[in-house]
C-alpha positions, -999 to +999 in steps of 0.1 A: -172-056-478-181-090-464-177-099-425-183-131-410-185-139-376-187-176-363-206-189-329-216-226-314-178-238-315-172-254-277-164-291-262-179-321-270-174-358-264-174-383-291-204-394-307-221-360-296-230-333-318-226-295-322-238-269-347-219-241-360-230-208-369-218-179-395-236-148-393-232-128-429-230-093-427-231-071-466-242-088-495-237-117-514-238-112-555-264-138-571-234-164-575-215-175-545-196-202-525-194-204-490-177-229-470-161-239-439-126-245-434-106-264-403-069-265-393-057-282-360-023-272-346+004-290-369-018-296-397-030-279-431-060-262-433-089-285-445-119-276-464-146-296-444-176-282-466-187-260-494-224-251-505-227-226-535-256-205-550-271-236-569-271-257-538-244-279-547-226-291-519-190-305-515-181-328-482-146-337-474-143-374-474-130-371-437-166-355-426-185-372-450-221-388-435-215-368-404-214-332-411-239-311-431-237-279-447-264-257-454-271-215-460-300-201-449-306-168-473-335-152-454-313-156-420-280-147-437-262-174-416-241-205-426-246-235-408-223-268-404-241-297-383-215-318-367-229-352-354-211-385-342-180-361-335-146-374-333-115-366-316-100-358-349-127-333-358-106-309-327-099-281-347-104-242-349-133-238-374-134-210-399-164-196-421-151-184-455-168-170-486-164-165-521-191-137-527-194-131-565-190-169-580-191-204-574-154-214-575-151-213-542-119-192-540-124-177-509-117-144-504-133-136-469-125-154-436-139-154-403-120-150-369-125-192-363-147-210-333-126-239-317-141-272-315-131-297-287-137-336-290-127-354-261-134-381-236 
């Protein structure tokens, strides 16, 4: 079983940066997909970014150019570097994993970490 635990959320002003972390317990297969999904109250969940075992990254248009996703295999930690934050980025952010292929059909989810961007 895989357990995902997010950290690094909090409050920021527009234009500032935050870095989210997701610690992975348990083992991924040699093929996998991991990502960050976010959801604001009253809105549908949106996948912000994904990265797979080949290093391929997919970034949502809403965060492209501002967010960077990375995975440190040695540390078993997924990161989301969030720069140039906007109020529209305010949401609960969830770490997610497809542990045995690169389809990004997430079967494991973290508990979420809140990000609030306001002046």
